[in-house]
C-alpha positions as CSV (number, residue, x, y, z in Angstrom):
1,M,0.1,0.2,-0.4
2,V,1.2,3.2,-1.1
3,N,1.3,6.2,1.3
4,D,0.7,9.4,-0.4
5,S,0.7,12.2,2.0
6,R,0.1,14.3,-0.7
7,P,-3.4,16.8,-0.5
8,P,-5.6,16.2,-3.1
9,P,-5.7,18.6,-5.6
10,S,-7.5,21.7,-5.4
11,K,-10.7,22.3,-6.7
12,V,-12.5,25.6,-8.2
13,S,-16.4,25.5,-8.8
14,F,-18.5,28.1,-9.6
15,A,-22.6,28.2,-8.5
16,A,-25.2,30.7,-9.9
17,V,-25.8,33.4,-7.4
18,T,-29.7,32.5,-5.9
19,P,-32.0,34.2,-3.1
20,N,-30.6,31.5,-1.0
21,N,-26.9,32.4,-1.5
22,L,-27.7,35.8,-1.8
23,G,-26.1,36.5,1.7
24,T,-22.8,35.0,1.2
25,V,-22.3,37.0,-1.8
26,R,-23.1,40.3,0.0
27,K,-21.0,39.5,2.9
28,L,-18.0,38.5,0.1
29,N,-18.4,41.8,-1.3
30,S,-18.4,43.9,1.7
31,V,-14.9,42.4,2.5
32,L,-13.8,42.7,-1.2
33,F,-14.8,46.2,-2.4
34,P,-14.3,49.7,-1.1
35,I,-18.6,50.6,-2.4
36,K,-21.6,49.5,-0.8
37,Y,-23.7,47.8,-3.4
38,S,-27.2,48.8,-4.2
39,E,-30.6,46.6,-3.6
40,K,-30.9,47.1,-7.8
41,F,-27.3,45.7,-7.9
42,Y,-28.2,42.3,-5.4
43,N,-32.0,42.3,-7.4
44,D,-30.2,42.1,-10.6
45,I,-27.9,39.5,-10.1
46,I,-29.9,36.6,-9.3
47,Q,-32.2,37.1,-12.5
48,P,-32.3,34.2,-14.7
49,D,-31.1,36.0,-17.6
50,V,-27.6,36.2,-15.9
51,E,-27.3,32.9,-14.1
52,D,-25.0,32.2,-16.3
53,F,-22.5,34.9,-15.4
54,C,-23.4,35.8,-11.7
55,Q,-21.3,33.4,-9.8
56,L,-19.7,32.3,-6.4
57,I,-16.3,31.5,-6.8
58,Y,-15.5,27.9,-4.0
59,Y,-12.1,26.9,-3.7
60,N,-12.3,23.4,-1.9
61,D,-16.1,24.1,-1.3
62,I,-15.3,27.3,0.6
63,P,-17.0,30.7,-0.5
64,V,-14.1,32.9,-1.5
65,G,-15.0,35.0,-4.0
66,T,-17.8,36.6,-6.7
67,M,-18.2,36.8,-10.1
68,C,-21.0,39.3,-11.6
69,C,-21.5,40.5,-14.4
70,R,-24.9,42.1,-17.1
71,I,-26.0,41.8,-20.5
72,E,-26.0,44.4,-22.6
73,V,-27.4,45.3,-25.8
74,K,-26.7,48.5,-28.1
75,D,-26.9,48.5,-31.4
76,G,-28.0,45.0,-31.9
77,Q,-24.6,43.7,-30.3
78,A,-24.4,41.9,-27.0
79,K,-21.2,42.9,-24.4
80,L,-20.6,41.3,-20.9
81,Y,-20.2,43.9,-18.7
82,L,-18.2,42.7,-16.0
83,M,-19.4,44.1,-12.5
84,T,-17.0,42.5,-9.7
85,L,-14.3,40.0,-9.8
86,A,-12.9,39.5,-6.7
87,V,-11.3,36.4,-4.5
88,L,-10.4,36.9,-0.5
89,A,-6.9,38.1,-0.3
90,P,-6.0,34.7,1.5
91,Y,-6.8,32.5,-1.2
92,R,-4.8,34.8,-4.1
93,S,-2.5,33.9,-6.4
94,R,-3.5,30.3,-6.8
95,G,-5.1,30.6,-10.1
96,I,-8.7,30.9,-8.3
97,G,-9.1,34.4,-10.1
98,S,-7.4,33.1,-13.7
99,Q,-9.8,30.0,-14.1
100,S,-12.6,32.2,-13.1
101,L,-12.1,34.6,-15.6
102,N,-11.3,31.7,-18.4
103,H,-14.6,30.1,-16.9
104,L,-16.2,33.2,-17.9
105,I,-15.0,33.7,-21.4
106,D,-15.7,30.2,-22.3
107,T,-19.6,30.7,-20.8
108,A,-19.7,33.8,-22.5
109,A,-18.7,32.1,-25.9
110,A,-20.6,29.3,-25.7
111,H,-23.6,31.9,-25.1
112,A,-26.2,32.0,-28.1
113,K,-28.9,33.8,-27.2
114,P,-28.3,36.4,-27.4
115,K,-24.5,36.2,-29.0
116,I,-22.2,38.1,-27.0
117,N,-19.2,39.7,-28.7
118,A,-17.3,41.2,-26.1
119,I,-16.3,41.2,-22.3
120,Y,-15.8,44.7,-21.0
121,L,-14.9,46.0,-17.3
122,H,-13.4,49.4,-15.5
123,V,-10.4,49.3,-13.7
124,Q,-9.7,52.1,-11.0
125,V,-6.6,54.0,-12.7
126,S,-4.6,53.3,-9.4
127,N,-4.6,49.7,-9.7
128,G,-2.1,48.5,-12.0
129,D,-2.2,44.7,-10.5
130,A,-5.9,44.6,-11.8
131,K,-5.0,46.3,-15.2
132,R,-2.1,43.6,-15.6
133,F,-4.6,40.6,-14.6
134,Y,-6.8,41.6,-17.2
135,E,-4.3,42.1,-19.9
136,R,-2.6,38.6,-19.3
137,H,-5.8,37.2,-20.6
138,G,-6.3,38.8,-23.6
139,F,-8.1,42.2,-22.8
140,K,-6.5,45.7,-24.4
141,E,-7.6,49.1,-22.8
142,V,-9.9,50.6,-25.1
143,G,-10.2,54.0,-22.8
144,L,-10.3,56.0,-20.3
145,Y,-13.5,56.9,-17.8
146,E,-13.0,59.9,-16.5
147,N,-14.8,60.9,-13.2
148,Y,-15.9,57.0,-13.0
149,Y,-16.3,56.7,-9.4
150,K,-17.7,58.7,-7.3
151,K,-17.3,57.8,-4.2
152,I,-13.7,56.5,-4.0
153,T,-10.2,58.2,-5.6
154,P,-8.8,58.2,-8.2
155,H,-12.0,58.6,-9.9
156,D,-10.9,57.0,-12.9
157,A,-11.1,54.2,-14.5
158,W,-9.6,52.4,-17.4
159,I,-12.0,50.4,-19.9
160,L,-10.7,47.1,-20.4
161,Q,-12.4,44.9,-23.4
162,R,-11.5,41.6,-25.1
163,D,-13.6,40.5,-28.1
164,I,-15.2,36.9,-27.8
165,E,-14.9,34.5,-30.2
166,P,-18.3,32.4,-30.3
167,V,-18.2,28.7,-30.3
168,T,-18.7,26.5,-32.8
169,G,-21.1,23.9,-33.3
170,S,-24.7,23.4,-31.0
171,E,-23.0,23.8,-27.7
172,G,-24.3,27.4,-27.3
173,K,-27.3,28.2,-25.1
């Protein structure tokens, strides 16, 4: 019998945000972000049309982060706006954020109704680490939004975007 004392590989998993786990999302967001989100935000992230894009992030079955998006359609083009993506500090540098973002990109590419053409987000100009994280995942700076943040400084935000290549075949939702 082999005595292998190595722990089993860690597992990142995702669960749609629902009324049953919304309290967990609220608690995580209160720790992860410098702003308080509105009731409208929390009501919007539990809607059925965004269940694939508003997710609790688990690491070895422990909730360690959140990822919340909304679908925006303008001029017949659908984009996914990444409102929040964050992982608790003790769980960073374990690839959880990268796995989460890759999961989001794959889900967006497979989404057919509506077909999502791009994912975009805002990053506070003081957060160079976040900007570099997104750039490593194919996002590009497409603009600067002056005075985007009202209650935190600096007020300006970079606008980052990644185009989405649709999945071919019948996998789309």
